[in-house]
Each structure stands twice: as C-alpha cells, then as structure tokens.
Short mmCIF file of the C-alpha atoms (twelve columns), coordinates in Angstrom:
data_MODEL
# 
_entry.id   MODEL 
# 
loop_
_atom_site.group_PDB 
_atom_site.id 
_atom_site.type_symbol 
_atom_site.label_atom_id 
_atom_site.label_alt_id 
_atom_site.label_comp_id 
_atom_site.label_asym_id 
_atom_site.label_seq_id 
_atom_site.Cartn_x 
_atom_site.Cartn_y 
_atom_site.Cartn_z 
_atom_site.pdbx_PDB_model_num 
ATOM 1   C CA . MET A 1   48.813  121.182 114.152 1 
ATOM 2   C CA . ASP A 2   46.144  118.046 115.231 1 
ATOM 3   C CA . GLY A 3   47.948  114.507 114.890 1 
ATOM 4   C CA . SER A 4   45.955  113.946 111.675 1 
ATOM 5   C CA . VAL A 5   47.979  116.516 109.848 1 
ATOM 6   C CA . HIS A 6   51.046  114.486 111.428 1 
ATOM 7   C CA . ARG A 7   49.907  111.175 110.299 1 
ATOM 8   C CA . TRP A 8   49.116  112.680 106.822 1 
ATOM 9   C CA . ILE A 9   52.961  114.158 106.364 1 
ATOM 10  C CA . ARG A 10  54.652  111.023 107.983 1 
ATOM 11  C CA . GLY A 11  52.654  108.845 105.441 1 
ATOM 12  C CA . VAL A 12  53.737  110.794 102.421 1 
ATOM 13  C CA . LEU A 13  57.076  110.809 103.902 1 
ATOM 14  C CA . LEU A 14  57.110  107.179 103.887 1 
ATOM 15  C CA . ALA A 15  55.525  106.964 100.580 1 
ATOM 16  C CA . LEU A 16  58.115  108.849 99.159  1 
ATOM 17  C CA . ALA A 17  60.847  107.037 100.575 1 
ATOM 18  C CA . ALA A 18  59.593  103.655 99.051  1 
ATOM 19  C CA . LEU A 19  59.169  105.391 96.011  1 
ATOM 20  C CA . GLY A 20  62.937  106.715 95.953  1 
ATOM 21  C CA . ALA A 21  63.966  103.371 97.113  1 
ATOM 22  C CA . ALA A 22  62.154  101.755 94.162  1 
ATOM 23  C CA . GLN A 23  63.726  104.119 91.681  1 
ATOM 24  C CA . ALA A 24  67.157  102.883 92.784  1 
ATOM 25  C CA . GLN A 25  66.733  99.521  92.723  1 
ATOM 26  C CA . ALA A 26  65.097  100.035 89.408  1 
ATOM 27  C CA . GLN A 27  68.359  102.327 88.306  1 
ATOM 28  C CA . GLU A 28  70.518  99.322  89.682  1 
ATOM 29  C CA . GLN A 29  69.141  96.217  86.993  1 
ATOM 30  C CA . ALA A 30  68.923  99.340  84.463  1 
ATOM 31  C CA . PRO A 31  71.567  98.520  81.577  1 
ATOM 32  C CA . ALA A 32  73.529  101.112 80.003  1 
ATOM 33  C CA . TYR A 33  74.968  100.829 76.622  1 
ATOM 34  C CA . ARG A 34  78.103  101.754 74.522  1 
ATOM 35  C CA . CYS A 35  76.495  103.640 71.158  1 
ATOM 36  C CA . GLY A 36  79.494  105.067 69.869  1 
ATOM 37  C CA . PRO A 37  83.568  106.324 70.799  1 
ATOM 38  C CA . ARG A 38  82.059  108.803 73.641  1 
ATOM 39  C CA . THR A 39  78.441  108.029 73.315  1 
ATOM 40  C CA . TYR A 40  76.268  106.028 76.271  1 
ATOM 41  C CA . SER A 41  72.475  105.799 76.329  1 
ATOM 42  C CA . GLN A 42  70.090  103.483 78.946  1 
ATOM 43  C CA . VAL A 43  67.909  102.680 75.366  1 
ATOM 44  C CA . ALA A 44  69.685  99.742  73.239  1 
ATOM 45  C CA . CYS A 45  70.771  101.368 70.165  1 
ATOM 46  C CA . THR A 46  72.020  99.554  67.116  1 
ATOM 47  C CA . GLY A 47  75.191  97.837  67.681  1 
ATOM 48  C CA . GLY A 48  75.563  99.217  71.160  1 
ATOM 49  C CA . ARG A 49  76.814  96.624  73.913  1 
ATOM 50  C CA . PRO A 50  76.138  96.561  77.535  1 
ATOM 51  C CA . ILE A 51  78.468  98.106  79.492  1 
ATOM 52  C CA . GLY A 52  78.376  97.827  83.898  1 
ATOM 53  C CA . MET A 53  75.977  94.451  84.169  1 
ATOM 54  C CA . THR A 54  79.599  92.168  85.111  1 
ATOM 55  C CA . ARG A 55  79.346  91.603  88.656  1 
ATOM 56  C CA . HIS A 56  82.014  92.750  90.906  1 
ATOM 57  C CA . ARG A 57  83.744  89.936  92.238  1 
ATOM 58  C CA . VAL A 58  84.343  89.484  95.811  1 
ATOM 59  C CA . THR A 59  87.012  88.218  97.480  1 
ATOM 60  C CA . ASP A 60  86.527  85.046  100.656 1 
ATOM 61  C CA . LYS A 61  89.394  86.119  102.436 1 
ATOM 62  C CA . SER A 62  88.436  83.041  104.751 1 
ATOM 63  C CA . LYS A 63  89.625  81.052  102.269 1 
ATOM 64  C CA . ALA A 64  93.095  80.308  101.962 1 
ATOM 65  C CA . PRO A 65  94.881  81.891  98.374  1 
ATOM 66  C CA . PRO A 66  96.241  79.231  95.964  1 
ATOM 67  C CA . GLN A 67  99.703  78.342  96.151  1 
ATOM 68  C CA . ASP A 68  102.515 81.097  94.987  1 
ATOM 69  C CA . ARG A 69  103.527 79.617  91.349  1 
ATOM 70  C CA . ALA A 70  106.723 80.205  92.396  1 
ATOM 71  C CA . VAL A 71  106.915 77.369  95.150  1 
ATOM 72  C CA . ALA A 72  104.560 75.150  93.179  1 
ATOM 73  C CA . ALA A 73  107.559 75.418  90.229  1 
ATOM 74  C CA . ARG A 74  110.316 74.457  93.210  1 
ATOM 75  C CA . ARG A 75  108.080 71.761  94.794  1 
ATOM 76  C CA . ALA A 76  107.719 70.390  91.081  1 
ATOM 77  C CA . ALA A 77  111.232 69.527  90.661  1 
ATOM 78  C CA . LEU A 78  111.466 67.777  94.226  1 
ATOM 79  C CA . SER A 79  110.820 63.821  94.236  1 
ATOM 80  C CA . PRO A 80  107.655 62.927  95.550  1 
ATOM 81  C CA . GLY A 81  108.468 62.162  98.995  1 
ATOM 82  C CA . GLN A 82  110.352 65.432  99.407  1 
ATOM 83  C CA . ARG A 83  107.202 67.031  98.277  1 
ATOM 84  C CA . GLN A 84  105.186 65.442  100.819 1 
ATOM 85  C CA . GLU A 85  107.612 66.160  103.254 1 
ATOM 86  C CA . CYS A 86  107.258 70.087  102.395 1 
ATOM 87  C CA . ARG A 87  103.573 69.595  102.727 1 
ATOM 88  C CA . GLY A 88  104.090 68.251  106.304 1 
ATOM 89  C CA . LEU A 89  106.886 71.171  107.099 1 
ATOM 90  C CA . ASP A 90  104.500 73.517  106.165 1 
ATOM 91  C CA . LEU A 91  101.482 72.395  108.771 1 
ATOM 92  C CA . ARG A 92  104.395 72.005  111.121 1 
ATOM 93  C CA . LEU A 93  105.865 75.461  110.974 1 
ATOM 94  C CA . ARG A 94  102.311 76.981  111.380 1 
ATOM 95  C CA . GLU A 95  101.887 74.921  113.983 1 
ATOM 96  C CA . GLU A 96  105.002 75.593  115.804 1 
ATOM 97  C CA . ARG A 97  104.697 79.599  115.204 1 
ATOM 98  C CA . ARG A 98  100.969 79.130  116.600 1 
ATOM 99  C CA . THR A 99  102.708 77.576  120.031 1 
ATOM 100 C CA . LEU A 100 105.084 80.282  119.993 1 
ATOM 101 C CA . ARG A 101 102.882 83.305  119.715 1 
ATOM 102 C CA . ALA A 102 100.438 81.464  122.257 1 
ATOM 103 C CA . LYS A 103 103.575 81.655  125.227 1 
ATOM 104 C CA . GLY A 104 104.138 85.041  124.486 1 
ATOM 105 C CA . GLU A 105 106.790 86.612  125.956 1 
ATOM 106 C CA . ALA A 106 107.629 83.537  128.356 1 
ATOM 107 C CA . VAL A 107 109.388 81.736  125.521 1 
ATOM 108 C CA . THR A 108 112.353 79.915  126.124 1 
ATOM 109 C CA . LEU A 109 115.020 79.188  123.822 1 
ATOM 110 C CA . GLU A 110 113.903 75.469  124.164 1 
ATOM 111 C CA . ASP A 111 110.540 76.521  122.998 1 
ATOM 112 C CA . GLU A 112 112.144 78.320  119.473 1 
ATOM 113 C CA . MET A 113 114.324 74.855  118.893 1 
ATOM 114 C CA . PRO A 114 111.699 72.616  117.038 1 
ATOM 115 C CA . LEU A 115 110.276 76.034  115.065 1 
ATOM 116 C CA . VAL A 116 114.283 77.129  114.000 1 
ATOM 117 C CA . HIS A 117 114.841 72.795  113.238 1 
ATOM 118 C CA . ALA A 118 111.745 72.684  110.634 1 
ATOM 119 C CA . GLN A 119 112.804 75.715  109.122 1 
ATOM 120 C CA . LYS A 120 116.581 74.681  108.634 1 
ATOM 121 C CA . ARG A 121 114.558 71.139  107.150 1 
ATOM 122 C CA . PHE A 122 112.654 73.646  104.823 1 
ATOM 123 C CA . ARG A 123 115.871 75.390  103.573 1 
ATOM 124 C CA . GLU A 124 117.388 72.377  103.087 1 
ATOM 125 C CA . LEU A 125 115.023 70.438  100.705 1 
ATOM 126 C CA . LYS A 126 114.200 73.937  98.980  1 
ATOM 127 C CA . CYS A 127 110.840 73.961  99.328  1 
# 
C-alpha cells in the first residue's frame, strides 16, 4: 500500500472517532422520560417526566465535614465560655496530635503530657 491509502484510512478512522465522540456527547445530553410504570422513552410523552437529569453530587474532600449533631447538641447545653474553651481544645488537641506524629518513635512521656491534659479537660467539660 502506498502512503496515500494510509493517509486516507487514517482520515476515515479520525472522522469515525470524531463522529463517535459527538454521538456520545449527544446521548449524554439527551433526556430520557418515564412514560408509565415500566415504559421509558427518549421522546417526551404525555404525562411523562424527565429522569436522569440530575447532576451527581460531588463531595469536596478537602473541606472539613460539618460538625457532628451529637457534639453540637452537647455543646449547646454548655455556657458560652465553656463552648469557647471546647473550640480552643479542638484546635489544641489537633495540634498536639500533629506534634506527636511529627516526632514519630522519639516521643517521650513528657511530650505526651500536654495531649493527656487537654484530653482530660475535654472530657471534664463534656465537649
């Protein structure tokens, strides 16, 4: 085969690939309708309702999750000063754990004591 045949075949394959991509995109955007209990159609029907048109919910894993409801309920019963102290303890506990993780196997009892005291106060306040 000469070079012109190869170019022609390659052009046909590229055209088919582009056509397939365009068809796939059109199918993704085409709504489907539920016309009855077991009847579906790609064409709008009388009394039919569109299905599958909702976007999938994407969770942003980099954002902090909302505060647990049980924790919120417990903290609602606390005084404003105690709530503030609980928020401070949340940060302090996180920082103490990060510090201990950074030290790895070289952690001593003295290094762990600030975390232990913060956890004790956290439990006392019932944060």
